[in-house]
N, C-alpha and C positions, 0 to 999 in steps of 0.2 A: 456406536457412532463411527462413521467412516469419513476421513478427511479427503480433500482433493489436492491435486498438484497445482501450484501457482508459480509464476515466474516473477522474481524480484529483480528490478533493473536499477542499478546504482551508477550515478555519475561521479567521477573522481577527477579533481583538477590535477592535470599533469604538467602544467607549465603555462607560458604565455607566448603569443605570437609576436611578430615584428611590430605590431601596433599596440602591444601591451594588453591585448584582450586575452582572457583566459582560454586555455585549451582543455577540453574535457575528454575523458575516456569513459565509455559506457560498458559495464559488465553485467551479464545476466546470470542468475542462479535459480535453478529449480528448487522449490521447497515442497516436499511431500507432506501429506497428512495435515493439511490446513482445513479447519472447519470454516465453512462459508455461511454467514448469516445475513440474508438480504435485509437491508435497512429500509429507510423511507425513500419514497420517490415523490417529488413534489415540483410544482412549477416554480420557476425563478421569477420573483416579483420585481417589477420595474419595467420601465418603457424601453430600456436598452436591449433587453433580450425577451421580447414578448412570447417567443416560441420555445424558450429555454426550459429544460427540465434537469433537476439534479438527482443523481442516483448515488446511493451510498450503500456500503456493506460494512459489517464488522467481521473481520477475519480473526480466527483464534489460532495462533501459531503454536506448534508443538514445543515441548521442553527441549527437544533436540536442536532447535534453531538458536544460533548465537549471532549476535551482531545488531547494530542499530538500523533503524528504518527511516530515520528523519530524511526528508527530501527524496525518498525513493518513489518509483512507480511500480505497481504490481499488476500483472495480467491475471485476471480472474475470468475463467470461462471464455477466453478469447478477447476480452475487452480490457483496456488499460485504465487504471485508476491511480490517483495520486494519494500518497499517505498523508493523513491529517495529523499534524503535530509531531511529537517525538514519543512513540509508544514505549512503555516500560513493562517488563514482566511482573506478575504477581510473585510473592515469595513462594518458592518451590514447595516448601513444607505445607503450604496452605492449599495446594492444588492436587487433589487426589486423582485427577484424570491425566491424560497425556498432554493437555494444552494449558499453557500458562500465560500467554500474552495476547490480549485483545488489541487489534489494530484496526482503526477506522480509516476507510478509504472512500474517495468520492470522485465524481466526474460530473461536469455540466455539459449537456448536449443541447444543441439548437441555438 
C-alpha cells in the first residue's frame, strides 16, 4: 500500500481584538503517507439544500504523525474537508502496518 500527501490546516487562537473578538492564526502542515479511503457520497435530505451532496473520506494517518486533529481541516487531492469529531489512534502494539489512526472527514457541496 502507498499513502498520499495531505495538508492539515490548524487554527490557533492568538488573542483578541479591540472588540474582544478572537484572533486566529492558521498553520498548515504536510503529512505524507496517509491512506485515503473514499467513503459514501449521498444527497443531503431536506428542503433547505435540495442540490446538496455530502462527501466523506476515511483517512488513515501513519504512526509517525503526532498531534490532535479536532477542529482541523484537511486538503485531500486538492479539496478541503473538515475533521469529524476528535480522532484517536489505535494502540500501536495492535497495528502491524504503518497506519494507526483513522480520521473521518467530510464536506457538503451544493
